[in-house]
C-alpha positions as CSV (number, residue, x, y, z in Angstrom):
1,M,3.6,-0.9,-26.1
2,S,4.9,-4.2,-27.4
3,K,2.5,-7.0,-28.3
4,V,2.0,-9.7,-25.7
5,K,3.4,-13.0,-26.9
6,A,0.9,-15.7,-25.8
7,K,0.1,-19.3,-26.5
8,V,-2.9,-21.5,-25.8
9,L,-2.8,-25.3,-25.8
10,R,-5.8,-27.6,-25.5
11,F,-5.8,-31.4,-25.0
12,N,-9.2,-33.2,-24.8
13,Q,-7.3,-36.4,-23.9
14,I,-3.6,-36.6,-23.0
15,S,-1.5,-38.7,-20.6
16,V,-0.4,-37.0,-17.4
17,E,3.3,-37.6,-18.3
18,A,2.9,-36.0,-21.7
19,V,1.0,-32.9,-20.5
20,F,3.6,-32.2,-17.8
21,E,6.2,-32.3,-20.5
22,K,4.1,-29.8,-22.5
23,E,3.9,-27.6,-19.4
24,N,7.7,-27.7,-18.9
25,E,8.2,-26.7,-22.5
26,L,5.9,-23.7,-22.1
27,I,7.8,-22.7,-18.9
28,K,11.1,-22.8,-20.8
29,Q,9.6,-20.6,-23.5
30,L,8.6,-18.0,-21.0
31,Q,12.0,-18.2,-19.2
32,N,13.8,-17.7,-22.6
33,G,11.6,-14.7,-23.4
34,N,9.8,-16.4,-26.3
35,L,6.4,-16.1,-24.6
36,D,4.9,-13.7,-22.1
37,Q,2.1,-15.9,-21.0
38,A,0.6,-19.3,-21.8
39,L,-2.7,-21.2,-21.1
40,L,-2.8,-25.0,-21.0
41,L,-6.1,-26.7,-20.8
42,W,-6.3,-30.5,-20.5
43,Q,-8.0,-33.7,-19.4
44,S,-6.3,-37.0,-18.6
45,D,-6.8,-39.9,-21.0
46,K,-6.6,-42.5,-18.3
47,P,-7.4,-42.5,-14.5
48,T,-4.1,-41.5,-13.0
49,L,-3.1,-40.7,-9.4
50,V,-0.5,-38.0,-9.5
51,L,1.9,-38.5,-6.6
52,P,3.8,-35.4,-5.3
53,S,7.4,-35.1,-4.6
54,G,8.9,-35.6,-1.1
55,N,9.9,-38.4,1.2
56,K,6.4,-38.6,2.5
57,W,5.2,-40.0,-0.8
58,Q,7.0,-42.9,-2.4
59,K,6.3,-44.4,-5.7
60,T,6.6,-48.2,-5.1
61,E,5.7,-51.3,-7.1
62,A,3.3,-52.3,-4.3
63,L,1.4,-49.0,-4.5
64,E,1.3,-49.3,-8.3
65,T,-0.1,-52.8,-8.1
66,K,-2.8,-51.8,-5.6
67,L,-3.9,-48.9,-7.8
68,K,-3.8,-51.0,-10.9
69,K,-6.2,-53.4,-9.4
70,T,-8.7,-50.6,-9.0
71,G,-8.2,-49.3,-12.5
72,W,-5.8,-46.4,-11.7
73,Q,-2.3,-45.7,-13.0
74,L,0.4,-43.9,-10.9
75,Y,2.6,-41.0,-11.9
76,A,5.2,-39.3,-9.7
77,R,5.9,-35.7,-10.4
78,K,8.7,-33.5,-9.1
79,T,6.5,-30.9,-7.4
80,G,3.2,-30.8,-5.6
81,G,2.0,-31.3,-2.0
82,A,-0.6,-34.0,-2.0
83,P,-1.9,-36.9,-4.2
84,V,-4.2,-35.6,-6.9
85,P,-6.5,-37.9,-9.0
86,Q,-6.8,-37.2,-12.7
87,C,-9.5,-38.8,-14.9
88,D,-12.3,-38.1,-17.4
89,G,-14.5,-35.3,-16.0
90,V,-11.7,-33.4,-14.4
91,I,-10.5,-30.4,-16.4
92,N,-7.1,-28.9,-15.6
93,V,-5.9,-25.3,-16.1
94,S,-2.2,-24.2,-16.1
95,Y,-1.8,-20.4,-16.4
96,I,1.8,-19.4,-16.8
97,Y,2.8,-15.7,-17.0
98,V,5.6,-13.3,-16.5
99,L,5.0,-11.0,-13.6
100,E,5.5,-7.3,-14.6
101,E,8.7,-5.9,-13.1
102,H,6.9,-3.0,-11.4
103,I,4.5,-5.4,-9.6
104,P,5.9,-7.0,-6.4
105,Y,5.0,-10.7,-6.1
106,S,2.3,-11.5,-3.5
107,I,1.1,-15.0,-2.9
108,P,-2.4,-13.9,-1.8
109,N,-2.8,-11.4,-4.6
110,A,-1.7,-13.9,-7.3
111,Y,-4.1,-16.5,-5.9
112,K,-7.0,-14.0,-5.7
113,D,-6.4,-12.9,-9.3
114,F,-6.4,-16.5,-10.5
115,C,-9.5,-17.4,-8.4
116,A,-11.3,-14.3,-9.8
117,I,-10.8,-15.6,-13.4
118,L,-12.0,-19.1,-12.4
119,S,-15.0,-17.6,-10.6
120,S,-16.0,-15.8,-13.8
121,F,-16.1,-19.1,-15.6
122,F,-18.7,-20.3,-13.1
123,E,-20.7,-17.1,-13.6
124,L,-21.2,-18.1,-17.2
125,F,-23.4,-20.9,-15.7
126,N,-25.0,-18.5,-13.2
127,I,-23.2,-20.3,-10.4
128,K,-21.7,-18.5,-7.4
129,V,-18.6,-19.8,-5.8
130,E,-16.7,-18.9,-2.6
131,T,-12.9,-19.1,-2.0
132,H,-11.9,-20.9,1.1
133,A,-10.3,-24.1,2.5
134,T,-12.5,-27.3,2.5
135,P,-11.7,-29.5,5.4
136,G,-11.8,-33.2,4.4
137,S,-11.1,-32.5,0.7
138,Y,-8.1,-34.0,-1.1
139,C,-5.2,-31.6,-1.6
140,D,-6.9,-29.0,0.5
141,G,-5.8,-25.4,0.5
142,D,-7.0,-21.9,1.4
143,Y,-7.8,-21.0,-2.3
144,N,-10.2,-23.8,-3.2
145,L,-13.4,-22.7,-5.0
146,N,-16.5,-24.0,-3.3
147,I,-20.3,-24.2,-4.0
148,K,-22.2,-24.1,-0.7
149,S,-19.0,-25.2,1.2
150,K,-18.3,-28.1,-1.2
151,K,-15.0,-28.0,-3.1
152,I,-15.3,-27.9,-6.9
153,V,-11.9,-26.4,-7.8
154,G,-8.5,-26.9,-6.2
155,T,-5.6,-24.5,-7.0
156,A,-1.9,-24.5,-6.6
157,Q,0.9,-22.0,-7.4
158,R,4.6,-21.8,-7.7
159,V,7.1,-19.1,-8.8
160,L,10.1,-19.6,-11.1
161,L,12.7,-17.2,-12.4
162,K,13.1,-15.9,-15.9
163,K,16.5,-15.0,-17.5
164,G,17.3,-11.5,-16.2
165,G,15.6,-12.1,-12.8
166,C,12.0,-11.5,-13.5
167,K,9.5,-13.9,-11.9
168,I,7.2,-16.4,-13.7
169,V,4.1,-17.5,-12.0
170,L,2.6,-21.0,-12.6
171,A,-1.0,-21.1,-11.4
172,Q,-2.8,-24.5,-11.7
173,A,-6.4,-25.5,-11.1
174,C,-8.3,-28.8,-11.2
175,I,-12.0,-28.3,-12.0
176,L,-14.5,-31.1,-11.1
177,V,-16.9,-31.1,-14.1
178,N,-18.6,-34.5,-14.2
179,V,-17.2,-37.1,-11.8
180,N,-18.3,-39.8,-9.4
181,V,-16.7,-38.3,-6.3
182,P,-16.5,-41.5,-4.2
183,T,-14.6,-43.1,-7.2
184,L,-12.4,-40.0,-7.5
185,V,-11.3,-40.0,-3.9
186,A,-10.8,-43.8,-3.5
187,P,-7.3,-43.8,-5.0
188,V,-6.3,-40.9,-2.8
189,N,-7.4,-42.7,0.3
190,L,-5.7,-45.9,-0.9
191,C,-2.5,-43.9,-1.2
192,Y,-2.9,-42.4,2.3
193,E,-3.5,-45.9,3.7
194,H,-0.5,-47.3,1.9
195,H,1.8,-44.6,3.3
196,Q,0.3,-45.0,6.8
197,Q,-1.0,-41.5,6.8
198,D,-4.0,-40.6,9.0
199,D,-5.6,-38.3,6.5
200,R,-8.6,-39.4,4.5
201,A,-10.5,-37.5,1.7
202,I,-14.2,-37.3,2.3
203,A,-16.3,-37.6,-0.8
204,D,-19.2,-35.6,0.6
205,V,-17.2,-32.4,0.8
206,H,-16.7,-32.3,-3.0
207,T,-19.1,-31.5,-5.8
208,S,-19.0,-31.1,-9.6
209,L,-20.2,-28.6,-12.1
210,F,-22.9,-30.8,-13.7
211,E,-24.6,-31.2,-10.3
212,H,-25.4,-27.5,-10.4
213,T,-26.5,-26.8,-14.0
214,Q,-28.8,-28.3,-16.6
215,E,-26.3,-27.4,-19.3
216,R,-24.1,-30.2,-20.6
217,P,-21.4,-28.5,-22.7
218,D,-18.8,-30.8,-24.3
219,I,-15.1,-30.4,-23.4
220,D,-14.4,-28.1,-26.4
221,E,-17.1,-25.8,-25.2
222,L,-15.9,-25.9,-21.6
223,F,-12.3,-25.1,-22.8
224,Q,-13.7,-22.2,-24.8
225,R,-15.6,-20.8,-21.8
226,I,-12.5,-21.0,-19.7
227,F,-10.5,-19.3,-22.4
228,T,-13.2,-16.6,-22.6
229,S,-12.9,-16.0,-18.9
230,F,-9.2,-15.4,-19.2
231,I,-9.7,-13.0,-22.2
232,N,-12.4,-11.0,-20.4
233,H,-10.3,-10.7,-17.3
234,Q,-7.3,-9.4,-19.3
235,K,-9.6,-6.9,-21.1
236,H,-10.9,-5.7,-17.7
237,K,-7.3,-5.3,-16.3
238,S,-6.2,-3.3,-19.4
239,S,-9.2,-1.0,-19.5
């Protein structure tokens, strides 16, 4: 059996623009066969609202000005489905891997596998999470992780192709660690209002890790615990 080619990148503070470039570089390495999997852990260096692609969301000078007045930057990316706020206290995970040829791609199975890894991270704090949609949360989806029906993790996923036709899965998560939730959702609602969308994010349907544990690990320790969760999951799969 050939050795798995893997890479782990950690950024305690990095701009949204720079980290998406890093993510794209990792994807290219997997597409070219230089890597089999990669784990990217990061936290934004400045409060930044990430605007998704699509005609529904337009990056305009007027929106940038409104956000700037509230202390937020604006970044438009080429993918995504809804505005996502990035700031200190929000940890991001990008897990990129080549799907084994004999395994058919299944959206639910890929999400469940990813959520199982993230759930094991919370188990390290003796916290139980449930996977389900969270009405009223920003960037809501069926595979949020929740504590007592309050969203603590949002996930996303997309599939790309590798040379030769194999599939590459990009799984992403935003973990709320230590944030002021009303402050976090404010730029999202400002964006909704600017684009004349009826949706509004409700602060009270979100929660963060430090509300549920007395532990206060620093970001290096948090990154290490996330990494440990991935390693343990892979050991379990191979056993």
